[in-house]
N, C-alpha and C positions, 0 to 999 in steps of 0.2 A: 857165366853171368856177364863177364867182361864184354864178350862179343855181343850179347843181347843189349847191353847199355850203349855200346858203340853204335849199334843199329838204331837205337832209340834217339840218340843225338842226331844222327843223319836224318831220321824221320822228322824231327823237330826243325832242323835246319832247312829241310825241303819245304816246310810250311811257311818259311820266310819270317820267322820270329826275329825280334830285335836282339841286339847284342846283350842288352840288359836282361831280357827274358831268358836268353840262353845261359847267362851267368847264374841266374836264380835256379834254373833247371839243373845245372851241374851241381850246385850246392845241395839241392834236395836229393839228387841221385847219390851224392857222396854220403849223406847221412843215412839214407835207406840202405845203401850198399854195406856200410859198416854194420848196421843192425842185422842184415841178412847173414853176413859172415859170422857174426857172434852167435847166431842161432843155427849155424850149420847148413844154411840154404846155399846150394851150389848150382842148381839147375832151374830152368823155367818151369818144369813140371811141379816143382815144390811150391811155386808161387800160386796160392789159392785164395779164395775169398776169405777164408778163416785166417790165413796168414796176414793178409792186408788189414783185416779188422784188428788183429792183435797188434800190428805195428801202429795203427792209429791210436789204440789204447795206450801204447808205450809213449807216443808223443805227448799225450795229455798228462802223463806222470813224469816226463823227462824234465830235467833242469835246463836252464837257459844254455844256449849254444855259445854265448859270448863269454870270453875269458873273464874271470873274476866275479861273475854273477851266479847266484845260487837259486834264484826264483824260478818258478815253473815257466814253461814256454808261454808266451802270449798267444791268445787265440788268433790274432792276426798272423802270427808265424805258423801256427798249426794249420791255418786255412791255406797258406801257400803250399805246405807239404801235401795237404789233401787235394788241392788243385793238380799238383804233379801226379798224385796217385790215380786220379780220375783219367788223366790223359795217358798215363803209362798202362793202366788196365785196358783202356780202349786199344792201345797199340798191340798188346799181347792177346787181344780178343778174350778178355776175362770179364764176365758180367758181375758187377757188384752193385746191385740195386740199392743197398742200404748204406752206401758211402755218402755221408752228408758233410757239407762244408759248415764249420762252426760259425755261429753268428758272432760278429765282432762288435763289441760295445761301441756306441757312438762316441766320438770324441770331437771336440771343437778344434777347428784349425786356427793356429796362432796367426795373428795379423797385427799390423801397426795402425794406430789411429793417426789422424792428420798431424797432431803435434809431434808424434814420434817420427813421422816421415820428414817433417821440417828439420828436426834435430839430426836425423841421419844424413841428410844432404848438407846441412851446415857443417857437421863434423867432417864430412868427406872433404870439404874445402879447407878445413883447419888443420887436420892432423896427418893427412896423407902427403907424402913428399911431393914437391911441386910438379915434377915431370910426370907424375901418375894421376894427378888430381882430375884433369879433364877426362881421362880414360875411365876412372872409377865413377865419376859423376854421370858420365854418359851411360855406363853400364847399369847403375842403380836406377837412373831415370827410365831407361828402356824396360827393365824388369818390372818396375812399378806401373808403367804405362801400358804394357802389353801382356804381362803374365807369362812371358817365355820361361821355359825351363832353363837352368843355367847352362846345360850342355848345348841347347839350341842357340843361346846368345853367344857363347864363346866360339861356336863354329860358324858364326855369321860372317859372310863375306860382303864387301861393298857392292858386288854385282847383284846380290840378293836384295838390295835396298833400292826401292823406287822413291827417290826424293820428291819427285813431282806429284805422284799420287799419295805419298806418305803411306806406303805399304811395304811389308817385308815378306819375302817368300821363304817359308820355313819347311825343312824336311825333318819331321818329328819322329815320334815312336813308330816303329814298324815301317819306316821309310815313307810315311804318308805326308803328302805335300798340303800345305794350307797357306792362305794369305792372311796376314795379321796387319791391321792398320795401326798407325801411331800418331801422336799429337804433334802440334807445332813446337811444343817444349822439347820433345825428344828429337825432332828434326834439327833444332838449333844445336842441341848437345852433340848429335852425330856429325853435323857439318863442322863442328869445332875440332874434330879429330884429324890427324894426319892420315891421308888416304894411302892404303896399301892393299894387299889381297884380302886380308882379314880385318874386320872392324876393330876387334879388341886386341891389338898388338902394339906394344910400346917400345921404348928404348931398351928395356930389359927383356924383350921377347913377348911371347903370347901369354896372356893371362890364363891361369888354370883354375880349376875348381877349388883346389886347396889354397891358392893365394887369395882368391876372393873370400873364402870362408875365414881365413886368418885376418883379413882386412876388416871384415864385419865384426869379428871378435874384438879387434882393437878399438873399433868405434863403440861397441857395447861397453867395453871396459872404461872408456873415456866418460861415459854417462851411465853408470850402473843403476842409478835410481830411475832414470827414464825408461830403461829397457829391462827392469827387474822381473816383469811379469810375462816376458815374451822371449822366445828363442830367436835370436837374430841370425838368419841364414838366408841363402838365395831362395829357398822354397818358401820362406816366410814372406818374401816380397811377391812371389806368385800368388800366395793366399791373400795378401793384402790387395792386390789388383782385383781379384775375384770378389772379395767382400765389398770393396768400395764400388765396383761396377753394379752389384745388386742393390746396395744402399741408395745409389743415385738413380735407380729406376731402370737400369739395363735389364734386358730380358735374358732368361736363362739359356735359350736356344742359341742366341748369338754368342753368349759366353762359352758354351760348349764348343763351338767352332773355333773361337779365338784360342782357347786353351788346348785344343787338339785332343779332346776327350773322345773316346770311341762310342760312348753311350751317355744318355742324359742322367742316368743314375749316379755316375761319377761326379757330374757337375752339381747335382742336387744336394750333395753333401755341404755345399757352401751356403745353402739356404738357412742353416741354423743361425738364429739371431739371439743375442742376449737382450736384456731389458732395455739397455741404452739404444741398441739398434732398432728395436720395435718402437720405442718412443719417437725416434727420428723418422721412421717410415710413417708412423701415424700422423706426425705433424705435417708430412708432405702430402698424404693421400686422404686424410680425413675429410668428410663432407664439409666440415666447418673450418678447414684449413684456410 
């Protein structure tokens, strides 16, 4: 089975999948491989439709894979494993017509309202050490203005920024290139940085995902009441951009291109609105507005 899985990894790599997708694939293979070994499966011939079905049933009864957790696997986690099984079955030419992806319950995406955005930027100027303030303010402004993924923002180089047209060239998931516009506010914040190869590099070196997350945690802890109902993370700023884009009348197809989504269904998840959002949209678009 070791050789078979090695060939499968090569097969997936040849399809040009991203590093993140490959990491998830290896994780799914690891769990599957352990289950196969515990059930005495040592050859490709033993992998049948009945065996795959039994493994999926095992996933539904299995406890969380995360240390310290005892709850059952989330349907979103099971769905990722089923996605892997569908591709793996195709790879080994095994027909499994009844292998279905579980439906994942809808969940609202956390985002910041305008007051929380103002507090976030104000605290960035107040509690972050002086030589890092401009760097973090520029980063948070960029994320809120463009919806970039944190990995895309941190890998941004000055050569990718067109200050004249106010556009950024991004190489996103799957090495797909897209052009993302930005506002005059972001233009000012970026021009305020010291120019080097990468945009977000300071006196202490390149900003990392973990340092950005810890800084956001520090900001949240400085105003716990303000952020008590929202998880303050880089991806929350991406969600915030998308929600405000739609609330202000932006169209979903342009949003899909800006966010770098591969299909409209991914972007449509942001269409959920709470009562306050609907009231705001109604006041903008009602016949009697």
